C-alpha positions as CSV (number, residue, x, y, z in Angstrom):
1,M,19.7,-0.9,10.4
2,L,18.6,3.4,10.2
3,L,19.6,5.3,12.3
4,P,17.2,8.5,12.9
5,T,18.6,11.9,11.5
6,W,17.1,13.8,14.0
7,P,19.1,16.6,16.9
8,A,18.6,14.5,20.0
9,P,21.0,15.7,22.5
10,A,23.8,13.9,24.0
11,G,23.1,10.2,26.1
12,V,19.7,10.0,23.9
13,F,19.9,6.9,21.2
14,S,17.8,5.0,18.7
15,L,17.7,3.3,15.1
16,M,15.0,1.2,13.2
17,T,15.6,-2.1,11.7
18,T,15.6,-3.3,8.6
19,R,15.0,-7.2,7.4
20,E,18.2,-6.8,7.0
21,G,20.7,-9.4,8.8
22,G,19.0,-12.4,10.8
23,V,18.0,-15.7,10.0
24,S,15.0,-16.0,9.3
25,S,13.1,-17.8,7.0
26,P,11.2,-16.5,3.9
27,P,8.6,-15.4,4.0
28,W,9.9,-13.6,7.0
29,D,13.4,-13.2,5.8
30,S,15.5,-12.5,7.3
31,F,15.8,-10.4,10.7
32,N,12.1,-10.9,11.8
33,L,11.2,-9.3,15.1
34,G,7.8,-10.3,15.8
35,D,6.9,-13.3,18.1
36,H,3.1,-13.1,16.4
37,V,3.5,-14.3,13.0
38,G,4.1,-17.0,12.1
39,D,8.0,-17.5,11.9
40,D,10.3,-20.1,13.9
41,T,10.6,-18.7,17.3
42,A,14.1,-20.1,17.4
43,H,15.4,-17.7,15.0
44,V,13.1,-14.9,16.7
45,A,14.6,-15.6,19.5
46,E,18.3,-15.5,17.5
47,N,16.8,-12.4,15.8
48,R,16.7,-10.7,19.0
49,A,19.6,-12.0,20.8
50,R,21.2,-10.2,17.9
51,L,19.7,-6.7,18.5
52,R,19.9,-6.9,22.0
53,R,24.0,-7.0,21.3
54,Q,23.5,-3.9,20.4
55,L,21.3,-2.6,23.3
56,P,21.9,-1.7,26.8
57,A,18.9,-4.4,28.4
58,E,16.1,-6.3,26.8
59,P,13.7,-4.1,24.9
60,A,10.1,-3.5,26.6
61,W,8.3,-5.0,24.4
62,L,4.8,-4.2,24.2
63,K,1.2,-6.3,22.7
64,Q,-0.2,-3.7,19.6
65,I,-3.6,-3.4,19.7
66,H,-3.9,-0.7,17.6
67,G,-5.0,1.8,20.6
68,A,-3.7,4.9,22.4
69,T,-2.6,3.0,25.6
70,V,1.1,5.2,26.7
71,V,2.6,2.4,29.4
72,E,5.7,3.5,30.9
73,A,8.8,1.2,29.5
74,G,9.2,-2.1,32.1
75,S,5.7,-1.4,33.6
76,A,3.5,-4.9,34.7
77,L,0.9,-3.5,31.4
78,I,2.7,-4.7,28.2
79,E,-0.8,-4.9,25.9
80,A,-0.8,-0.8,24.5
81,D,0.6,1.0,22.0
82,A,3.5,3.3,23.0
83,A,6.3,3.2,25.9
84,F,7.6,5.7,27.6
85,T,11.2,6.7,29.8
86,R,12.8,8.9,31.9
87,Q,15.2,6.1,33.5
88,A,18.6,5.7,31.8
89,G,19.0,2.2,30.1
90,N,15.4,1.2,29.7
91,V,14.7,0.5,25.8
92,C,11.1,2.1,24.2
93,A,10.5,-0.6,21.4
94,V,7.6,-0.8,18.9
95,L,7.1,-3.3,15.7
96,T,6.3,-2.3,12.7
97,A,5.4,-3.9,9.2
98,D,3.3,-0.8,7.5
99,C,2.0,1.2,10.1
100,L,3.9,4.2,11.3
101,P,7.1,3.7,14.3
102,V,7.6,7.5,16.1
103,L,10.4,8.3,18.3
104,F,10.8,11.2,20.6
105,C,12.5,13.1,22.9
106,D,12.7,16.1,24.9
107,R,15.3,18.6,24.1
108,A,17.1,17.7,27.3
109,G,17.8,14.5,26.7
110,S,15.6,13.6,30.1
111,V,12.5,11.7,28.8
112,V,11.9,9.6,25.8
113,A,9.5,7.4,24.2
114,A,8.2,5.2,21.4
115,A,4.6,4.8,19.3
116,H,3.3,2.7,17.1
117,A,0.6,4.7,15.0
118,G,-1.5,2.7,12.6
119,W,-4.2,4.5,11.2
120,R,-6.2,3.6,14.0
121,G,-4.2,4.1,16.4
122,L,-3.6,7.5,14.9
123,A,-7.1,8.7,14.5
124,N,-7.3,7.1,18.1
125,G,-5.2,9.7,19.4
126,V,-1.7,7.9,20.3
127,L,0.5,10.2,19.4
128,E,-0.9,13.2,21.7
129,A,-1.5,10.5,24.4
130,T,2.8,10.1,24.0
131,V,3.3,13.2,24.0
132,A,0.9,13.9,26.8
133,A,3.3,10.8,28.9
134,M,6.5,13.1,28.3
135,Q,5.2,15.5,31.2
136,V,7.4,17.8,29.3
137,P,6.2,21.0,27.2
138,S,5.5,19.8,23.8
139,G,7.5,23.4,21.9
140,E,10.0,20.8,24.1
141,V,9.2,17.7,21.8
142,L,11.0,15.8,18.8
143,A,9.6,13.6,16.7
144,W,11.0,11.2,14.2
145,M,9.3,9.0,11.9
146,G,10.4,5.7,10.8
147,A,9.7,4.2,7.1
148,A,5.9,3.7,7.0
149,I,3.6,2.6,3.8
150,G,4.1,5.6,2.0
151,P,1.7,7.7,-0.4
152,Q,1.6,6.6,-3.3
153,A,0.6,2.8,-1.9
154,F,-1.6,3.1,1.4
155,E,-5.3,3.1,-0.2
156,V,-8.3,3.4,1.9
157,G,-11.9,4.0,1.8
158,D,-14.1,6.9,2.9
159,D,-14.4,5.8,6.5
160,V,-10.0,6.5,6.8
161,R,-10.9,9.9,5.3
162,Q,-14.1,10.8,7.0
163,A,-12.3,9.4,10.9
164,F,-9.3,11.9,10.3
165,I,-11.4,15.5,8.7
166,S,-13.9,15.3,11.3
167,Q,-11.0,15.4,13.3
168,H,-9.5,18.3,11.9
169,P,-11.1,19.1,8.1
170,E,-6.7,20.4,7.7
171,A,-6.4,16.2,7.2
172,A,-8.2,16.7,4.0
173,A,-4.9,17.5,2.3
174,A,-3.8,14.2,3.6
175,F,-5.6,12.2,1.2
176,V,-5.6,12.6,-3.3
177,P,-8.7,10.6,-4.5
178,Q,-7.1,6.8,-6.3
179,P,-6.0,7.1,-9.6
180,S,-7.5,4.1,-10.7
181,G,-11.3,6.1,-10.5
182,V,-12.1,3.7,-8.0
183,A,-14.9,5.2,-6.2
184,G,-14.6,5.6,-2.2
185,K,-11.1,4.7,-2.3
186,W,-8.4,7.1,-1.7
187,L,-4.3,7.0,-1.2
188,A,-3.1,9.1,2.1
189,D,-0.4,10.1,3.2
190,I,0.1,9.0,6.7
191,Y,3.0,11.1,7.8
192,Q,1.7,13.6,6.9
193,L,-1.4,13.1,8.9
194,A,0.8,12.5,11.4
195,R,2.5,15.6,11.3
196,I,-0.7,17.3,11.4
197,R,-1.5,15.5,14.5
198,L,1.6,16.7,16.5
199,N,1.9,19.9,15.1
200,R,-2.0,20.4,16.8
201,V,-0.6,20.1,19.9
202,G,2.4,21.5,20.0
203,V,5.1,19.7,18.9
204,Q,6.9,21.5,15.8
205,E,10.2,19.5,15.1
206,I,9.7,16.4,13.7
207,Y,11.9,14.7,11.3
208,G,11.9,11.6,8.9
209,G,9.2,10.1,6.7
210,G,10.8,9.8,3.1
211,R,10.6,6.5,3.1
212,C,7.9,3.4,2.3
213,T,7.6,-0.1,3.5
214,F,5.3,-0.9,0.7
215,N,7.2,0.0,-2.5
216,E,10.9,-1.0,-0.7
217,A,11.2,-5.2,-0.6
218,D,14.6,-5.4,0.0
219,R,14.9,-3.2,3.1
220,F,11.8,-3.0,4.6
221,Y,8.7,-6.0,5.3
222,S,5.2,-4.9,4.5
223,Y,2.3,-6.6,5.3
224,R,0.0,-4.6,2.8
225,R,2.5,-6.0,0.8
226,D,3.7,-9.6,1.0
227,G,0.4,-10.0,4.0
228,V,2.1,-12.9,5.5
229,T,5.7,-11.5,7.1
230,G,8.2,-10.2,8.9
231,R,8.4,-6.9,11.9
232,M,10.8,-4.3,12.3
233,A,11.4,-2.7,15.4
234,S,12.6,1.1,16.3
235,L,13.4,1.8,19.7
236,I,14.9,4.2,21.8
237,W,16.4,5.4,25.1
238,L,18.6,7.2,27.8
239,A,22.1,6.6,27.9
């Protein structure tokens, strides 16, 4: 498990799982929490049961669609890419394997949220929508970025670069040409892109963002690296 390093107030708890400590067989070895990636359902159930023992309640699992929909944890609508709660004991959760997980809380410890930000969701505004759903002044929001594909491994095309630059010209700084020299290929810094967008809506206290799922194969799942692989969870709740 990874425990976020950030100044979350008392009563706010959070963690991100790694691929270690479960029962799944290769290529999902071993702590796969995704029930949609081809793993044995009994193995996923056991892994989720092990996680559940560290939580106050079953996580509010979402059906993630790389969009910008935000729901209240525990609501009937589960097709979304972010969830928030003001209710103690409700666990917000997102699954990732290269995409960026972002956890949120406010300084008062009155609301928490979790967002799944692949490049599409990030470009579509899932982080901004999550901050808006929290309904607190953005200057009071803290954000923690979990492990995602790092800037040395995240190759994208011109379409992705333009999707961000067309909205925020300063996003150009988050892209460097692919060292191979292939035209139209770039290495993207998803952490920097997230910081730009959060700063734009007034979120200044942003933590994390120093790990690479692609390059840390022993610790993290990576869809880009392996194709068929497991999923990690990032979770946050109020006591």
